[in-house]
Biopython code that builds the backbone (N, CA, C, O; Angstrom):
import numpy as np
from Bio.PDB.StructureBuilder import StructureBuilder

atoms = [
    (1, "MET", "N", (0.751, -1.729, 0.252)),
    (1, "MET", "CA", (0.141, -0.231, 0.178)),
    (1, "MET", "C", (0.785, 1.406, 0.042)),
    (1, "MET", "O", (0.267, 2.359, -0.541)),
    (2, "ARG", "N", (2.237, 1.350, 0.880)),
    (2, "ARG", "CA", (2.284, 2.528, 0.526)),
    (2, "ARG", "C", (3.855, 2.602, -0.501)),
    (2, "ARG", "O", (4.678, 3.507, -0.366)),
    (3, "ARG", "N", (3.986, 1.570, -1.392)),
    (3, "ARG", "CA", (4.487, 1.734, -2.410)),
    (3, "ARG", "C", (3.573, 2.303, -3.834)),
    (3, "ARG", "O", (4.172, 2.727, -4.821)),
    (4, "ILE", "N", (1.931, 2.235, -3.761)),
    (4, "ILE", "CA", (1.224, 2.470, -4.779)),
    (4, "ILE", "C", (1.215, 4.232, -4.389)),
    (4, "ILE", "O", (1.393, 5.208, -5.119)),
    (5, "LEU", "N", (0.951, 4.130, -3.042)),
    (5, "LEU", "CA", (1.252, 5.769, -2.623)),
    (5, "LEU", "C", (2.001, 6.872, -2.658)),
    (5, "LEU", "O", (1.813, 8.036, -2.304)),
    (6, "ILE", "N", (3.446, 5.925, -3.462)),
    (6, "ILE", "CA", (4.223, 7.127, -3.603)),
    (6, "ILE", "C", (4.444, 6.841, -4.801)),
    (6, "ILE", "O", (5.395, 7.529, -5.171)),
    (7, "ILE", "N", (3.997, 6.052, -5.789)),
    (7, "ILE", "CA", (4.236, 6.376, -6.986)),
    (7, "ILE", "C", (3.290, 6.687, -6.982)),
    (7, "ILE", "O", (3.510, 7.678, -7.678)),
    (8, "PHE", "N", (1.886, 6.762, -6.723)),
    (8, "PHE", "CA", (0.851, 8.271, -6.901)),
    (8, "PHE", "C", (1.216, 9.041, -6.842)),
    (8, "PHE", "O", (1.072, 9.864, -7.746)),
    (9, "LEU", "N", (1.985, 9.317, -5.664)),
    (9, "LEU", "CA", (2.348, 10.940, -5.500)),
    (9, "LEU", "C", (3.432, 11.704, -6.548)),
    (9, "LEU", "O", (3.350, 12.888, -6.875)),
    (10, "LEU", "N", (4.389, 10.823, -6.964)),
    (10, "LEU", "CA", (5.429, 11.097, -7.909)),
    (10, "LEU", "C", (4.555, 11.300, -9.557)),
    (10, "LEU", "O", (4.740, 12.279, -10.280)),
    (11, "PHE", "N", (3.670, 10.214, -9.874)),
    (11, "PHE", "CA", (3.071, 10.789, -10.612)),
    (11, "PHE", "C", (2.399, 12.396, -10.745)),
    (11, "PHE", "O", (2.462, 13.232, -11.646)),
    (12, "LEU", "N", (1.753, 12.390, -9.437)),
    (12, "LEU", "CA", (1.133, 13.746, -9.648)),
    (12, "LEU", "C", (2.452, 14.639, -9.560)),
    (12, "LEU", "O", (2.409, 15.556, -10.381)),
    (13, "LEU", "N", (3.507, 14.622, -8.859)),
    (13, "LEU", "CA", (4.229, 15.599, -8.800)),
    (13, "LEU", "C", (4.577, 15.770, -10.443)),
    (13, "LEU", "O", (4.651, 16.924, -10.865)),
    (14, "VAL", "N", (4.753, 14.854, -11.210)),
    (14, "VAL", "CA", (5.676, 14.888, -12.242)),
    (14, "VAL", "C", (4.001, 15.635, -13.587)),
    (14, "VAL", "O", (4.196, 16.396, -14.536)),
    (15, "VAL", "N", (3.281, 15.345, -13.368)),
    (15, "VAL", "CA", (1.710, 15.457, -14.233)),
    (15, "VAL", "C", (1.459, 16.625, -13.901)),
    (15, "VAL", "O", (1.389, 17.399, -14.856)),
    (16, "THR", "N", (1.216, 17.266, -12.437)),
    (16, "THR", "CA", (0.317, 18.465, -12.516)),
    (16, "THR", "C", (1.060, 19.488, -13.124)),
    (16, "THR", "O", (0.291, 19.828, -14.023)),
    (17, "PRO", "N", (2.082, 20.221, -13.223)),
    (17, "PRO", "CA", (2.392, 21.610, -14.173)),
    (17, "PRO", "C", (2.080, 21.340, -15.300)),
    (17, "PRO", "O", (1.829, 22.312, -16.013)),
    (18, "PHE", "N", (1.949, 19.744, -16.019)),
    (18, "PHE", "CA", (1.129, 20.113, -17.256)),
    (18, "PHE", "C", (-0.357, 19.788, -17.298)),
    (18, "PHE", "O", (-0.894, 19.309, -18.297)),
    (19, "ALA", "N", (-0.988, 20.069, -16.178)),
    (19, "ALA", "CA", (-2.207, 19.805, -16.482)),
    (19, "ALA", "C", (-3.528, 20.851, -16.652)),
    (19, "ALA", "O", (-4.715, 20.755, -16.966)),
    (20, "PHE", "N", (-2.260, 22.263, -16.112)),
    (20, "PHE", "CA", (-2.954, 23.507, -16.199)),
    (20, "PHE", "C", (-2.317, 23.967, -17.538)),
    (20, "PHE", "O", (-2.514, 25.182, -17.529)),
    (21, "ALA", "N", (-1.650, 23.651, -18.704)),
    (21, "ALA", "CA", (-0.641, 24.210, -19.063)),
    (21, "ALA", "C", (-1.111, 24.112, -20.464)),
    (21, "ALA", "O", (-1.358, 22.950, -20.784)),
    (22, "GLN", "N", (-1.308, 24.995, -21.393)),
    (22, "GLN", "CA", (-1.485, 25.492, -22.497)),
    (22, "GLN", "C", (-0.998, 24.688, -23.544)),
    (22, "GLN", "O", (0.153, 24.277, -23.394)),
    (23, "GLU", "N", (-1.773, 24.272, -24.867)),
    (23, "GLU", "CA", (-1.657, 22.798, -25.675)),
    (23, "GLU", "C", (-0.091, 23.655, -26.500)),
    (23, "GLU", "O", (0.112, 24.781, -26.955)),
    (24, "TYR", "N", (1.072, 21.901, -26.294)),
    (24, "TYR", "CA", (2.666, 23.198, -26.556)),
    (24, "TYR", "C", (2.839, 23.437, -27.623)),
    (24, "TYR", "O", (2.808, 22.419, -28.314)),
    (25, "ASN", "N", (3.007, 24.264, -28.125)),
    (25, "ASN", "CA", (3.512, 25.196, -29.676)),
    (25, "ASN", "C", (4.318, 26.119, -29.470)),
    (25, "ASN", "O", (3.957, 27.291, -29.370)),
    (26, "PRO", "N", (6.158, 25.531, -29.325)),
    (26, "PRO", "CA", (6.990, 26.507, -29.264)),
    (26, "PRO", "C", (6.723, 27.723, -30.260)),
    (26, "PRO", "O", (7.125, 28.742, -29.698)),
    (27, "ASN", "N", (6.291, 27.967, -31.302)),
    (27, "ASN", "CA", (6.072, 29.072, -31.785)),
    (27, "ASN", "C", (4.964, 30.068, -31.728)),
    (27, "ASN", "O", (4.860, 31.109, -32.376)),
    (28, "GLU", "N", (4.248, 29.623, -30.938)),
    (28, "GLU", "CA", (3.064, 30.065, -30.233)),
    (28, "GLU", "C", (3.372, 30.599, -28.933)),
    (28, "GLU", "O", (3.704, 29.824, -28.035)),
    (29, "SER", "N", (3.290, 31.974, -28.712)),
    (29, "SER", "CA", (2.962, 32.837, -27.162)),
    (29, "SER", "C", (1.717, 32.721, -26.678)),
    (29, "SER", "O", (0.819, 32.507, -27.493)),
    (30, "PHE", "N", (1.428, 32.822, -25.417)),
    (30, "PHE", "CA", (0.679, 33.236, -24.814)),
    (30, "PHE", "C", (0.837, 34.258, -23.230)),
    (30, "PHE", "O", (1.708, 34.795, -22.546)),
    (31, "GLU", "N", (-0.615, 34.060, -23.267)),
    (31, "GLU", "CA", (-0.771, 35.466, -21.999)),
    (31, "GLU", "C", (-0.439, 34.651, -20.661)),
    (31, "GLU", "O", (-0.601, 33.432, -20.606)),
    (32, "ILE", "N", (0.021, 35.388, -19.618)),
    (32, "ILE", "CA", (0.534, 34.866, -18.577)),
    (32, "ILE", "C", (0.054, 36.396, -17.603)),
    (32, "ILE", "O", (0.507, 37.537, -17.691)),
    (33, "ILE", "N", (-1.153, 35.766, -16.591)),
    (33, "ILE", "CA", (-1.233, 37.364, -15.424)),
    (33, "ILE", "C", (-1.110, 36.223, -14.014)),
    (33, "ILE", "O", (-1.601, 35.106, -13.854)),
    (34, "GLY", "N", (-0.411, 36.898, -13.308)),
    (34, "GLY", "CA", (-0.258, 36.313, -11.936)),
    (34, "GLY", "C", (0.609, 36.462, -10.841)),
    (34, "GLY", "O", (-0.226, 37.216, -10.341)),
    (35, "LYS", "N", (1.357, 36.449, -10.142)),
    (35, "LYS", "CA", (2.430, 36.208, -9.054)),
    (35, "LYS", "C", (3.613, 36.174, -9.090)),
    (35, "LYS", "O", (3.952, 35.194, -9.754)),
    (36, "ILE", "N", (4.367, 36.670, -8.764)),
    (36, "ILE", "CA", (5.854, 35.885, -9.035)),
    (36, "ILE", "C", (5.956, 35.237, -7.407)),
    (36, "ILE", "O", (5.402, 35.761, -6.441)),
    (37, "LYS", "N", (6.791, 33.988, -7.352)),
    (37, "LYS", "CA", (6.872, 33.512, -6.151)),
    (37, "LYS", "C", (8.522, 32.775, -6.228)),
    (37, "LYS", "O", (9.346, 32.394, -7.060)),
    (38, "HIS", "N", (8.368, 32.864, -5.069)),
    (38, "HIS", "CA", (10.432, 32.563, -4.372)),
    (38, "HIS", "C", (9.795, 31.636, -3.927)),
    (38, "HIS", "O", (8.674, 31.456, -3.451)),
    (39, "PHE", "N", (11.563, 30.488, -4.374)),
    (39, "PHE", "CA", (11.214, 29.507, -3.668)),
    (39, "PHE", "C", (12.941, 29.312, -3.302)),
    (39, "PHE", "O", (13.785, 29.754, -4.081)),
    (40, "SER", "N", (13.243, 28.741, -2.282)),
    (40, "SER", "CA", (14.419, 28.804, -1.252)),
    (40, "SER", "C", (15.295, 27.238, -1.543)),
    (40, "SER", "O", (16.494, 26.986, -1.415)),
    (41, "TYR", "N", (13.959, 26.217, -2.048)),
    (41, "TYR", "CA", (14.725, 24.732, -2.242)),
    (41, "TYR", "C", (15.455, 24.661, -3.095)),
    (41, "TYR", "O", (15.852, 25.800, -3.338)),
    (42, "GLU", "N", (15.988, 23.806, -3.868)),
    (42, "GLU", "CA", (16.618, 23.242, -5.179)),
    (42, "GLU", "C", (17.685, 24.387, -5.274)),
    (42, "GLU", "O", (17.850, 24.505, -6.488)),
    (43, "GLY", "N", (18.283, 25.053, -4.812)),
    (43, "GLY", "CA", (19.129, 26.433, -5.161)),
    (43, "GLY", "C", (18.579, 27.759, -4.979)),
    (43, "GLY", "O", (19.331, 28.727, -4.868)),
    (44, "GLY", "N", (17.048, 27.894, -4.934)),
    (44, "GLY", "CA", (16.809, 29.086, -5.123)),
    (44, "GLY", "C", (16.281, 29.376, -6.197)),
    (44, "GLY", "O", (16.770, 28.784, -7.159)),
    (45, "PHE", "N", (15.673, 29.888, -6.358)),
    (45, "PHE", "CA", (14.373, 29.826, -7.633)),
    (45, "PHE", "C", (13.444, 30.700, -7.611)),
    (45, "PHE", "O", (12.729, 30.534, -6.623)),
    (46, "TYR", "N", (12.994, 31.927, -8.533)),
    (46, "TYR", "CA", (11.598, 32.193, -8.995)),
    (46, "TYR", "C", (10.687, 31.407, -10.065)),
    (46, "TYR", "O", (11.086, 30.553, -10.856)),
    (47, "GLY", "N", (9.997, 31.660, -9.984)),
    (47, "GLY", "CA", (8.785, 31.050, -10.681)),
    (47, "GLY", "C", (7.358, 31.730, -10.601)),
    (47, "GLY", "O", (7.046, 32.160, -9.491)),
    (48, "ILE", "N", (6.409, 31.891, -11.684)),
    (48, "ILE", "CA", (4.868, 32.753, -11.631)),
    (48, "ILE", "C", (4.082, 31.835, -11.618)),
    (48, "ILE", "O", (4.137, 31.003, -12.524)),
    (49, "GLU", "N", (3.036, 31.713, -10.490)),
    (49, "GLU", "CA", (1.836, 31.354, -10.438)),
    (49, "GLU", "C", (0.630, 32.434, -10.867)),
    (49, "GLU", "O", (0.140, 33.478, -10.436)),
    (50, "ALA", "N", (0.456, 31.456, -12.064)),
    (50, "ALA", "CA", (-0.863, 32.280, -13.075)),
    (50, "ALA", "C", (-2.474, 32.010, -12.276)),
    (50, "ALA", "O", (-2.601, 31.062, -11.501)),
    (51, "ASP", "N", (-3.465, 32.815, -12.530)),
    (51, "ASP", "CA", (-4.021, 33.564, -11.874)),
    (51, "ASP", "C", (-5.117, 31.872, -11.818)),
    (51, "ASP", "O", (-5.788, 31.552, -10.836)),
    (52, "ASN", "N", (-5.026, 31.110, -13.018)),
    (52, "ASN", "CA", (-5.571, 30.007, -12.940)),
    (52, "ASN", "C", (-4.966, 28.547, -12.667)),
    (52, "ASN", "O", (-5.178, 27.379, -12.992)),
    (53, "GLY", "N", (-4.019, 29.360, -11.818)),
    (53, "GLY", "CA", (-3.121, 27.760, -10.892)),
    (53, "GLY", "C", (-2.084, 27.152, -12.115)),
    (53, "GLY", "O", (-1.375, 26.193, -11.812)),
    (54, "ALA", "N", (-2.033, 27.502, -12.970)),
    (54, "ALA", "CA", (-0.542, 26.824, -13.624)),
    (54, "ALA", "C", (0.524, 27.545, -12.824)),
    (54, "ALA", "O", (0.452, 28.460, -12.004)),
    (55, "GLU", "N", (1.665, 26.761, -13.380)),
    (55, "GLU", "CA", (2.797, 27.241, -12.642)),
    (55, "GLU", "C", (4.036, 26.983, -13.827)),
    (55, "GLU", "O", (4.387, 25.971, -14.434)),
    (56, "TYR", "N", (4.449, 28.216, -13.842)),
    (56, "TYR", "CA", (5.586, 28.477, -14.517)),
    (56, "TYR", "C", (6.922, 28.703, -14.667)),
    (56, "TYR", "O", (6.903, 29.652, -15.450)),
    (57, "LYS", "N", (7.970, 28.489, -14.463)),
    (57, "LYS", "CA", (9.335, 28.028, -14.334)),
    (57, "LYS", "C", (10.125, 29.040, -15.134)),
    (57, "LYS", "O", (10.769, 28.468, -16.013)),
    (58, "PRO", "N", (10.344, 30.768, -15.123)),
    (58, "PRO", "CA", (10.646, 31.237, -16.097)),
    (58, "PRO", "C", (12.193, 31.387, -16.155)),
    (58, "PRO", "O", (12.916, 31.802, -15.249)),
    (59, "ILE", "N", (12.819, 30.674, -18.269)),
    (59, "ILE", "CA", (14.166, 30.810, -17.980)),
    (59, "ILE", "C", (15.445, 32.481, -17.042)),
    (59, "ILE", "O", (16.310, 32.715, -16.199)),
    (60, "ASN", "N", (14.443, 33.166, -18.244)),
    (60, "ASN", "CA", (15.019, 34.494, -18.028)),
    (60, "ASN", "C", (13.907, 35.370, -17.470)),
    (60, "ASN", "O", (13.126, 35.949, -18.226)),
    (61, "LEU", "N", (13.849, 35.449, -16.404)),
    (61, "LEU", "CA", (13.041, 36.511, -15.530)),
    (61, "LEU", "C", (14.268, 37.125, -14.663)),
    (61, "LEU", "O", (15.104, 36.799, -13.820)),
    (62, "THR", "N", (13.765, 38.362, -15.520)),
    (62, "THR", "CA", (15.278, 39.585, -15.295)),
    (62, "THR", "C", (14.989, 40.471, -13.606)),
    (62, "THR", "O", (13.888, 40.685, -13.099)),
    (63, "SER", "N", (16.018, 40.755, -13.173)),
    (63, "SER", "CA", (16.189, 41.042, -11.564)),
    (63, "SER", "C", (15.034, 42.343, -10.664)),
    (63, "SER", "O", (14.763, 42.418, -9.465)),
    (64, "SER", "N", (14.577, 43.216, -11.830)),
    (64, "SER", "CA", (13.923, 43.262, -11.194)),
    (64, "SER", "C", (12.304, 43.090, -11.030)),
    (64, "SER", "O", (11.369, 43.729, -10.549)),
    (65, "PHE", "N", (12.526, 41.834, -11.720)),
    (65, "PHE", "CA", (11.339, 40.834, -11.236)),
    (65, "PHE", "C", (10.725, 40.058, -10.517)),
    (65, "PHE", "O", (9.647, 39.488, -10.342)),
    (66, "LYS", "N", (12.047, 40.243, -10.031)),
    (66, "LYS", "CA", (12.343, 38.955, -8.929)),
    (66, "LYS", "C", (11.645, 39.383, -7.172)),
    (66, "LYS", "O", (12.327, 39.521, -6.157)),
    (67, "ILE", "N", (10.604, 39.472, -7.247)),
    (67, "ILE", "CA", (10.044, 40.104, -5.821)),
    (67, "ILE", "C", (8.913, 39.933, -5.736)),
    (67, "ILE", "O", (7.944, 40.535, -6.199)),
    (68, "GLU", "N", (9.076, 38.690, -4.840)),
    (68, "GLU", "CA", (7.974, 37.770, -4.027)),
    (68, "GLU", "C", (6.761, 38.480, -4.148)),
    (68, "GLU", "O", (6.839, 39.703, -4.034)),
    (69, "GLY", "N", (5.422, 37.866, -4.399)),
    (69, "GLY", "CA", (4.200, 38.419, -4.718)),
    (69, "GLY", "C", (4.037, 39.721, -5.891)),
    (69, "GLY", "O", (2.954, 40.215, -6.205)),
    (70, "LEU", "N", (5.004, 40.019, -6.289)),
    (70, "LEU", "CA", (4.852, 41.055, -7.494)),
    (70, "LEU", "C", (3.709, 40.206, -8.345)),
    (70, "LEU", "O", (3.529, 39.001, -8.519)),
    (71, "GLY", "N", (3.038, 41.370, -8.782)),
    (71, "GLY", "CA", (2.150, 41.002, -9.800)),
    (71, "GLY", "C", (2.716, 41.233, -11.230)),
    (71, "GLY", "O", (3.137, 42.334, -11.584)),
    (72, "VAL", "N", (2.701, 39.996, -12.136)),
    (72, "VAL", "CA", (2.890, 40.309, -13.620)),
    (72, "VAL", "C", (1.598, 39.725, -14.650)),
    (72, "VAL", "O", (0.786, 38.902, -14.228)),
    (73, "ARG", "N", (1.562, 40.118, -15.644)),
    (73, "ARG", "CA", (1.184, 40.230, -17.172)),
    (73, "ARG", "C", (2.561, 39.465, -18.187)),
    (73, "ARG", "O", (3.301, 40.335, -18.646)),
    (74, "ALA", "N", (2.803, 38.595, -18.415)),
    (74, "ALA", "CA", (3.730, 38.585, -19.425)),
    (74, "ALA", "C", (3.259, 37.773, -20.189)),
    (74, "ALA", "O", (2.356, 36.951, -20.030)),
    (75, "ARG", "N", (4.054, 38.076, -21.262)),
    (75, "ARG", "CA", (3.607, 36.850, -22.630)),
    (75, "ARG", "C", (4.963, 35.715, -23.164)),
    (75, "ARG", "O", (6.163, 35.988, -23.164)),
    (76, "ALA", "N", (4.623, 35.034, -23.389)),
    (76, "ALA", "CA", (5.844, 33.504, -23.294)),
    (76, "ALA", "C", (5.636, 32.671, -24.224)),
    (76, "ALA", "O", (4.679, 32.734, -24.997)),
    (77, "ARG", "N", (6.553, 31.775, -24.237)),
    (77, "ARG", "CA", (6.205, 30.459, -25.289)),
    (77, "ARG", "C", (7.158, 28.741, -24.055)),
    (77, "ARG", "O", (8.086, 28.477, -23.291)),
    (78, "PHE", "N", (6.643, 28.495, -24.357)),
    (78, "PHE", "CA", (6.879, 27.114, -24.098)),
    (78, "PHE", "C", (7.995, 26.936, -24.368)),
    (78, "PHE", "O", (8.266, 27.388, -25.480)),
    (79, "ILE", "N", (9.192, 26.256, -23.626)),
    (79, "ILE", "CA", (10.767, 25.544, -23.809)),
    (79, "ILE", "C", (10.598, 24.367, -24.107)),
    (79, "ILE", "O", (10.399, 23.489, -23.267)),
    (80, "LYS", "N", (10.659, 24.154, -25.478)),
    (80, "LYS", "CA", (10.869, 22.533, -25.600)),
    (80, "LYS", "C", (12.395, 21.975, -25.392)),
    (80, "LYS", "O", (13.469, 22.433, -25.783)),
    (81, "GLY", "N", (12.093, 20.861, -24.661)),
    (81, "GLY", "CA", (13.324, 19.936, -24.043)),
    (81, "GLY", "C", (14.548, 20.904, -22.976)),
    (81, "GLY", "O", (14.250, 21.975, -22.446)),
    (82, "GLY", "N", (15.579, 20.394, -22.879)),
    (82, "GLY", "CA", (16.181, 20.944, -21.914)),
    (82, "GLY", "C", (15.820, 20.354, -20.612)),
    (82, "GLY", "O", (14.804, 19.722, -20.324)),
    (83, "SER", "N", (16.858, 20.680, -19.855)),
    (83, "SER", "CA", (17.192, 20.012, -18.172)),
    (83, "SER", "C", (17.180, 21.103, -17.646)),
    (83, "SER", "O", (17.873, 22.068, -17.970)),
    (84, "PHE", "N", (16.242, 21.035, -16.627)),
    (84, "PHE", "CA", (16.219, 21.506, -15.381)),
    (84, "PHE", "C", (16.417, 21.175, -13.877)),
    (84, "PHE", "O", (16.345, 19.970, -13.633)),
    (85, "TRP", "N", (16.713, 22.199, -12.546)),
    (85, "TRP", "CA", (17.149, 21.096, -11.233)),
    (85, "TRP", "C", (15.804, 21.022, -10.981)),
    (85, "TRP", "O", (15.179, 20.015, -10.646)),
    (86, "GLN", "N", (15.257, 22.467, -11.210)),
    (86, "GLN", "CA", (13.708, 22.619, -10.477)),
    (86, "GLN", "C", (12.589, 22.166, -10.553)),
    (86, "GLN", "O", (11.897, 22.488, -11.519)),
    (87, "SER", "N", (12.130, 21.370, -9.651)),
    (87, "SER", "CA", (10.442, 20.388, -10.255)),
    (87, "SER", "C", (9.493, 21.081, -10.086)),
    (87, "SER", "O", (8.347, 20.671, -9.903)),
    (88, "TRP", "N", (9.914, 22.433, -10.133)),
    (88, "TRP", "CA", (8.490, 22.684, -10.431)),
    (88, "TRP", "C", (8.131, 23.358, -11.364)),
    (88, "TRP", "O", (9.167, 23.638, -11.967)),
    (89, "GLY", "N", (6.900, 24.008, -12.103)),
    (89, "GLY", "CA", (7.027, 24.652, -12.863)),
    (89, "GLY", "C", (7.151, 23.721, -14.540)),
    (89, "GLY", "O", (7.863, 22.798, -14.935)),
    (90, "VAL", "N", (6.264, 24.391, -15.045)),
    (90, "VAL", "CA", (6.864, 24.288, -16.586)),
    (90, "VAL", "C", (7.540, 25.628, -17.121)),
    (90, "VAL", "O", (7.313, 26.832, -16.999)),
    (91, "PRO", "N", (8.448, 24.866, -17.751)),
    (91, "PRO", "CA", (9.544, 26.017, -18.581)),
    (91, "PRO", "C", (9.426, 26.776, -19.221)),
    (91, "PRO", "O", (9.295, 26.261, -20.332)),
    (92, "ILE", "N", (9.353, 28.216, -19.325)),
    (92, "ILE", "CA", (9.048, 28.797, -20.456)),
    (92, "ILE", "C", (10.107, 30.120, -20.231)),
    (92, "ILE", "O", (10.655, 30.515, -19.202)),
    (93, "GLU", "N", (10.174, 30.755, -21.954)),
    (93, "GLU", "CA", (10.492, 31.576, -21.959)),
    (93, "GLU", "C", (9.476, 32.905, -22.035)),
    (93, "GLU", "O", (8.397, 33.110, -22.592)),
    (94, "ILE", "N", (10.547, 33.866, -21.025)),
    (94, "ILE", "CA", (9.105, 35.725, -21.291)),
    (94, "ILE", "C", (9.815, 36.091, -22.825)),
    (94, "ILE", "O", (10.931, 35.828, -23.273)),
    (95, "ILE", "N", (9.139, 36.510, -23.161)),
    (95, "ILE", "CA", (9.385, 37.402, -24.583)),
    (95, "ILE", "C", (8.999, 38.990, -23.862)),
    (95, "ILE", "O", (9.940, 39.774, -23.740)),
    (96, "GLU", "N", (7.645, 39.414, -23.409)),
    (96, "GLU", "CA", (7.623, 40.587, -22.646)),
    (96, "GLU", "C", (6.823, 40.150, -21.423)),
    (96, "GLU", "O", (6.014, 39.233, -21.287)),
    (97, "ILE", "N", (7.551, 41.611, -20.069)),
    (97, "ILE", "CA", (7.020, 40.752, -18.898)),
    (97, "ILE", "C", (6.138, 42.645, -18.301)),
    (97, "ILE", "O", (6.332, 43.610, -19.040)),
    (98, "GLU", "N", (5.622, 42.754, -17.513)),
    (98, "GLU", "CA", (5.377, 44.227, -17.210)),
    (98, "GLU", "C", (4.450, 44.127, -15.910)),
    (98, "GLU", "O", (3.783, 43.116, -16.130)),
    (99, "ARG", "N", (3.987, 44.737, -14.450)),
    (99, "ARG", "CA", (3.918, 45.073, -13.395)),
    (99, "ARG", "C", (2.454, 45.103, -14.079)),
    (99, "ARG", "O", (2.088, 45.502, -15.185)),
    (100, "TYR", "N", (1.389, 44.217, -12.413)),
    (100, "TYR", "CA", (0.288, 44.220, -13.259)),
    (100, "TYR", "C", (-0.730, 44.224, -11.643)),
    (100, "TYR", "O", (-0.758, 43.408, -10.722)),
    (101, "THR", "N", (-1.439, 45.465, -11.849)),
    (101, "THR", "CA", (-2.518, 45.203, -10.527)),
    (101, "THR", "C", (-3.405, 44.884, -11.104)),
    (101, "THR", "O", (-3.428, 45.003, -12.329)),
    (102, "GLU", "N", (-4.433, 44.368, -10.400)),
    (102, "GLU", "CA", (-5.843, 44.013, -10.966)),
    (102, "GLU", "C", (-6.959, 45.065, -10.567)),
    (102, "GLU", "O", (-8.120, 44.908, -10.947)),
]
sb = StructureBuilder()
sb.init_structure("model")
sb.init_model(0)
sb.init_chain("A")
sb.init_seg("    ")
for serial, (resi, resn, name, xyz) in enumerate(atoms, 1):
    if name == "N":
        sb.init_residue(resn, " ", resi, " ")
    sb.init_atom(name, np.array(xyz, "f"), 0.0, 1.0, " ", f" {name:<3s}", serial, name[0])
structure = sb.get_structure()
């Protein structure tokens, strides 16, 4: 029973970031509205938690946007392949980003 639970949890860890992601097309960009999140584990990194619950790991977030809780609107595209240390979020490349408040 314990083994089944561990396998199920690992499955959720791998599948969940993609559950909210849009269909992958590296040539198309998409919009994200959300907040910047900082994580201190796995060497420390920043991500974007979208208003729809999706989690994105931008590879090129500039230092001026690395502020915990900052509201942002971004245009981004998915990154195909690659190897990333952090196991949180779907890897993206930011095309443009701005501060955003509702």
